[in-house]
ZAPA-232352 format. One line per 2 residues: number of its first residue (from 0); their letters; for each residue x, y, z of N, C-alpha, C, CB. Coordinates in steps of 0.02 Angstrom, whole numbers, plus 50000, padded with zeros to 5 digits. Each point is the difference from the previous one (the first is absolute). Glycine has a CB too. Example, Ala and Ser with C-alpha at 12.3 -4.5 7.8 and 13.67 -1.06 7.14 Angstrom:
BEGIN
0) as) 50660:49716:50390:49955:50059:50000:50045:50060:50000:49905:49941:50062 | 50077:50112:49902:50042:50059:50003:49961:50055:50037:50059:49968:49892 .
//
This chain:
BEGIN
0) xx) 50041:49940:50000:49959:50060:50000:50043:50063:50000:49910:49937:50061 | 50147:50060:49972:50044:50058:50004:50028:50018:49931:50030:49968:50118 .
2) xx) 49987:49982:49843:50026:50012:49932:49946:50032:49957:50078:49902:50011 | 49861:50077:49997:49945:50027:49961:49990:50074:50015:49945:49887:49998 .
4) xx) 50058:50131:50066:49993:50071:50019:50057:50042:49971:49941:49965:50105 | 50119:50009:49897:50058:50036:49974:49992:50009:49925:50073:49954:50091 .
6) xx) 49903:49995:49874:49990:50003:49928:49948:50053:49982:50031:49879:49990 | 49914:50121:50046:49947:50049:49987:50025:50071:50013:49913:49914:50031 .
8) xx) 50125:50096:50022:50027:50066:50014:50048:50023:49946:49988:49978:50122 | 50053:49976:49852:50046:50019:49947:49964:50017:49935:50087:49927:50053 .
10) xx) 49860:50036:49933:49960:50014:49939:49967:50069:50006:49980:49877:49983 | 49991:50138:50075:49968:50064:50009:50050:50057:49997:49913:49945:50070 .
12) xx) 50146:50045:49958:50052:50052:49998:50021:50014:49929:50040:49964:50113 | 49970:49983:49848:50019:50009:49930:49945:50034:49960:50072:49898:50008 .
14) xx) 49866:50084:50005:49943:50030:49964:49996:50075:50016:49939:49890:50003 | 50075:50129:50058:49996:50071:50019:50058:50039:49970:49942:49968:50106 .
16) xx) 50115:50001:49884:50058:50035:49972:49998:50004:49924:50066:49961:50098 | 49897:49996:49870:49998:49997:49928:49945:50045:49973:50045:49883:50002 .
18) xx) 49971:50155:49948:49951:50044:49969:49994:49981:49926:50026:50094:50082 | 49914:49885:49898:49987:49981:49931:49954:50052:49970:50015:49876:50025 .
20) xx) 50005:50150:49917:49958:50050:49966:49952:49964:49954:50092:50086:50006 | 49844:49924:50006:49949:49968:49959:49991:50039:49935:49942:49956:50104 .
22) xx) 50040:50009:49842:49994:50034:49935:49948:50055:49999:50037:49894:49948 | 49913:50100:50094:49946:50050:49998:50013:50058:50048:49922:49909:49970 .
24) xx) 50135:50092:50062:50015:50055:50046:50011:50064:49961:50051:49920:50084 | 49933:50135:49946:50009:50065:49966:50073:50019:50001:49884:50036:50034 .
26) xx) 50137:49996:49914:50070:50020:49996:50019:50018:49929:50026:49926:50096 | 50038:50072:49890:50025:50022:49934:49973:49956:49944:50103:50043:50055 .
28) xx) 49887:49892:49958:49974:49957:49947:49929:50019:49982:50074:49907:50040 | 49886:50111:50010:49931:50021:49988:49998:50065:49961:49964:49942:50105 .
30) xx) 50079:50105:49912:50002:50065:49966:50019:49990:49927:50031:50058:50107 | 50019:49900:49880:50021:49990:49931:49945:49966:49960:50119:49992:50036 .
32) xx) 49844:49963:49995:49944:49967:49966:49945:50051:49983:50026:49892:50059 | 49957:50151:49990:49947:50048:49988:50020:50052:49949:49960:49983:50117 .
34) xx) 50105:50032:49877:50024:50047:49950:49994:49972:49929:50078:50048:50085 | 49924:49887:49908:49995:49969:49934:49929:49996:49975:50102:49935:50026 .
36) xx) 49848:50071:50019:49930:49996:49978:49981:50064:49963:49972:49924:50098 | 49985:50069:49852:49977:50061:49965:49956:50042:50046:50006:49939:49889 .
38) xx) 49999:50126:50103:49960:50046:50041:49926:49994:49982:50098:50079:50010 | 49860:49923:50041:49928:49995:49988:49970:50070:49997:49995:49888:50058 .
40) xx) 49958:50123:49895:49967:50064:49994:49949:50007:50056:50018:50002:49874 | 49977:50057:50154:49954:50012:50056:49928:50005:49976:50091:50057:50061 .
//
C-alpha cells in the first residue's frame, strides 16, 4: 500500500508540473487562423 501511495503522489506531482497547450487554447495560433479568414460584411 505504501508503494501505491508514493506512485500516486509522484504522478500527481508530475501532472501539476507539466503544462500541455491544447490546440483550442487562445493564443498566437488562434490569431493567425482568424487573420486568414475572409472578412465578413456587417
